[in-house]
Structure formats: C-alpha cells, structure tokens
C-alpha positions, 0 to 999 in steps of 0.5 A, spaced: 733 281 737 729 278 742 722 280 739 724 277 732 721 270 730 725 264 730 724 258 725 727 252 725 727 253 717 725 258 713 723 256 706 723 261 700 719 259 695 712 256 695 712 252 688 712 244 688 719 243 691 718 249 697 711 247 699 713 239 699 719 241 703 715 245 708 710 240 708 715 234 710 718 238 715 712 241 719 709 233 719 716 232 723 715 237 728 719 243 725 717 250 726 717 252 718 715 259 715 713 258 708 715 265 704 712 265 697 711 271 692 704 271 691 701 271 684 707 268 680 705 262 676 711 258 672 710 257 665 710 249 665 707 243 661 704 241 667 705 233 666 705 229 673 707 221 672 704 216 675 710 215 680 709 222 682 702 221 684 703 215 688 709 218 692 706 225 693 699 223 694 696 227 689 689 227 689 685 225 682 681 232 683 688 236 681 689 232 675 685 237 669 687 232 664 689 225 663 694 224 657 694 217 653 699 218 648 704 223 645 705 225 638 712 227 635 712 232 629 719 232 625 722 238 621 719 235 615 712 235 619 712 228 619 708 225 625 709 219 630 704 217 635 707 214 641 701 211 645 701 209 652 699 202 653 694 201 659 696 208 663 696 215 663 700 222 665 696 226 669 696 234 667 695 239 672 694 247 672 700 250 675 696 255 679 691 251 682 696 245 683 701 250 687 696 253 691 694 246 693 701 244 695 702 251 699 695 249 703 697 242 704 704 245 708 699 250 712 695 244 714 701 240 716 703 246 721 707 251 717 706 258 717 705 261 711 706 268 709 706 272 702 712 276 701 718 278 696 725 275 699 730 281 699 737 278 702 740 274 707 744 276 713 746 274 720 744 276 727 750 276 733 749 269 735 750 267 728 743 265 726 741 267 719 736 273 718 731 272 712 729 279 710 723 280 706 718 285 704 710 283 705 705 283 700 702 290 699 707 293 704 710 300 702 716 300 698 722 300 703 718 296 708 722 290 710 721 284 715 726 280 718 725 273 721 731 268 724 732 261 721 736 255 724 736 253 717 734 256 710 731 252 704 732 256 697 726 254 693 726 260 689 726 258 682 732 258 677 735 264 678 735 263 685 736 269 690 738 265 695 743 261 692 746 267 689 747 270 696 749 264 699 751 258 695 758 258 691 756 257 683 749 258 684 749 263 679 753 259 673 748 254 671 746 255 663 738 256 662 733 255 657 728 260 657 721 258 656 715 261 654 707 259 653 700 261 652 695 258 656 689 258 651 681 256 652 681 249 649 678 248 642 673 242 642 676 235 641 677 234 633 678 241 632 684 243 628 686 236 629 686 237 637 686 231 641 685 233 649 688 226 651 695 227 647 701 231 648 704 234 641 711 235 641 714 239 635 722 238 633 722 244 628 728 249 628 723 255 626 719 253 633 725 252 637 733 251 634 735 247 640 729 245 644 722 243 642 715 246 642 709 244 645 701 243 645 699 240 652 692 239 654 690 242 661 682 240 660 679 246 659 685 250 657 691 248 653 699 250 654 702 252 647 709 254 648 717 253 646 724 254 649 731 256 647 737 258 650 739 261 644 739 269 645 735 273 641 730 267 639 723 270 638 719 265 643 713 269 642 713 269 635 715 262 635 708 260 639 704 265 635 707 261 629 705 254 632 698 257 633 697 259 626 699 253 623 695 249 628 689 253 627 689 254 635 690 262 634 683 262 634 683 260 641 682 265 646 688 267 650 687 267 658 694 268 660 702 268 658 708 267 662 716 266 661 721 264 665 728 261 665 729 253 666 736 250 668 739 245 664 743 241 669 743 240 677 748 245 680 755 242 683 753 244 690 746 245 693 748 248 700 753 253 703 756 248 708 753 251 714 745 252 714 743 254 707 740 248 702 737 249 695 731 245 692 727 245 685 729 249 680 734 253 684 738 247 685 737 245 677 733 239 678 730 239 671 730 234 666 735 235 660 731 234 653 724 234 656 725 240 661 720 236 666 721 239 673 715 237 677 717 230 679 724 232 680 722 238 684 717 234 689 723 229 690 728 235 691 723 238 696 722 231 700 730 230 700 731 237 702 727 236 708 730 230 710 737 233 710 735 239 714 731 235 719 737 231 720 742 237 720 737 240 726 737 233 729 744 232 729 747 239 729 752 237 723 751 241 717 754 236 713 748 233 713 745 238 708 749 235 703 745 229 703 740 232 699 744 232 693 748 226 694 741 222 695 738 225 689 744 224 684 744 217 686 737 216 684 736 220 678 744 222 676 744 217 671 738 219 667 740 226 667 746 224 664 743 220 659 738 225 657 743 231 657 747 227 652 740 226 648 739 233 648 746 235 646 746 230 640 739 230 637 737 237 638 743 240 635 740 240 627 733 239 623 737 233 620 738 230 627 731 232 629 728 228 623 732 222 625 730 222 632 723 223 631 724 217 626 726 213 631 720 214 635 716 210 631 720 204 633 716 199 638 722 198 643 723 205 643 716 207 645 715 201 650 722 203 654 721 211 653 714 210 657 716 205 662 722 210 664 718 216 664 712 213 668 717 210 673 723 215 673 728 210 672 732 206 667 729 200 664 734 194 665 730 188 665 730 188 657 737 187 655 735 185 648 731 191 647 736 195 649 741 192 644 736 193 638 735 200 640 743 201 640 744 198 633 738 202 630 741 208 633 747 207 629 744 205 623 740 212 623 746 216 625 750 213 619 744 214 614 743 206 613 736 207 616 730 211 613 729 217 618 
C-alpha cells in the first residue's frame, strides 16, 4: 500500500458543492483530490441570488443573464408579474459555471482528475480507499487512492452516500427534465430575456412547476414531478408549443433527480460526509439548489478541516447542524408551501393569485435574495396571514 497516493480529503463530484469544498480545503492547506465524472451537466434553472454572488465571489462574467422579474402563470393561464425592486438575480449556464468552479479548486491547490467513482473500501490501517475508473480507461480498469476523509458530492442518488451513510437511499425525489434551446429575440413569442416564467399548471406538472428561464444566448425550458409515469418530455414539448418556443433550435437536453428534503444524517460518524444534492439540500417548492450546494460545500469543508485538525470524527456532524441552524426553518416553511399549494390546480390558482399582493412580492424577493426569513415587518406578515386564510376559505378572489 506504500505506493498508493494518500490525500487528506477525496471529494467525489465536481459540482458547486464538491468544487467549493475542494477549494476551501485546499486554501486551508489540505491535500485534496477532486474526482469528477467529466461531461455531466445537471438540469438546472441556473439562478444565483445576490447573496451567493457576494459570499462565493462569483465574477460578473459568469452571469449569462440578469433577471429583473418573474411571471407566474396560473392553471387558468392568468399571469401575475413579480418585478424585483432595484435588484436582479444572476443566471448561469451550469456547464461553464461548474467548470469554472473546478478550475478555481485546482488553482487553489486541489488535485483534479476525471473519473467515475466505483466504491469505498479500507486499507489495513483503517483509512478509506476510494476506487475509481479513470476517464477513457479500459473497462475493468480501477485506480485506488487513500483518503483520511471523503466528501460525497456526487448528486441526489449518491453512490458514496448509499455505500457509507445510513438512510442516504431513502429520500424521495422530484425528477427534473429540461431542454436548452437557442433564445429567441426579445419580444418574440412573448419572450423576455430578463424575466423568468413559472407555470403552475397540472398538465405541465401535477405536483411541482414548469419553467422558462433565460440564459442569455440560450434558454432553459423544463419541468419536474415526483409522480411516476408523468411524461416530462411531452410536458416540455407542450410548453414549447403553447409559448411558440418550439421553433427554437434545441442545443441539448438533460434529466436528473432532485431531492425533496435534507437527509437526517450527512456523515458516517467516522470519515465520510455528504454535501449538496447528496445531502438533500435543495429548497422545497422552488427546487433551488446552487446557493445551498455552495453553502453545503463550504460547511462540509469547515467540518472536515476541524475533524482532521482534532482527530475527532464528531466534528463531521457540524456541517448538517450549522446548515439546518441557518436554513432549516426556511426549508420547513417551503416544504409546507409545496405540500399544500401544489396539490391541485384549485390551490395553485389561489397561490398565483396571492402573488399579486405587494406584501407577498416584497417579502418573497427579500427572503430569496438574502436567503433568510424577513422578520422586520410584522405588520406585513399579519396582512399576508389573513389574506391566506381568506383565499383558502374562498372569501377572496384568487
């Protein structure tokens, strides 16, 4: 085993969570191997809120579009516009964006390799052995490296998690599918390059939503559902037909599962920790994951660094503890929103109707842009509460 390379940390998966964890650990002086399966692009709307741009130093050139408003479309086809007052949401193309994150990790000192994770094992000393097949290697070819710690950032159906962390295979998922198309000119087919369109319509998604998200020269058109057998591709085709975007050239298409809530446990109590989609950190109701993946990767790096410094594996649990302290309440409320408002076209109609309210719009954008609940305006919260009740009871027009 003397010839086998040894790293402080092997990070499996080079998306936002894995690349951020690798960057932060390398900057702390840890020896890091970032192992990524090359060529994979996750289906994603690509939204980056201002707080993520600030905290993770996302350069302006990575933003392919700046969104200044959203349009919510109800089952009845009624449209409600929600402008952003004095700000914007950045949009990224996940292919170039994820590659930039991996390059940043490499520049920070991480060793970067393309390969497919196969399995975890242990050597005679008890260290983890990470087995992987290098890209372009012949079938059956496997390489092993030793790792004092392992971060599994390999997606919603994490093979690292399934092999090492109890319960990692028991989280329900929404399956998402989108098509990247050439963006039409502004105004064609009612297309606005600075607006995200969100469709709350049963035929397009019976339990989630469909979307049209501009990415500058390209646009993401997609949908998601956890209902088995729901025809995602046909729903996207229908959305493109009804919006006139079926004439746009299709560049690529992708599908992937999206977890519905964080795992109850992110580590194995010894040397393995999960991050990003592998830990289930995708916001309910919105399906937003980039900010939470970046945050989860950073918290994973902090926890792993502390575990390496102290030799105390209990430090690995700090990643989940700190994440849930900061964002658990938001996830809980969004989960309630999704379970109630997305359950039928009747409730979706009323949900979109509520979005007309200035208080709802103001507090929604403030919470989204800063990733925290807005507590400073109790009167607005009270007004929204009573409007919710009126809407639910049919006392207010949807």
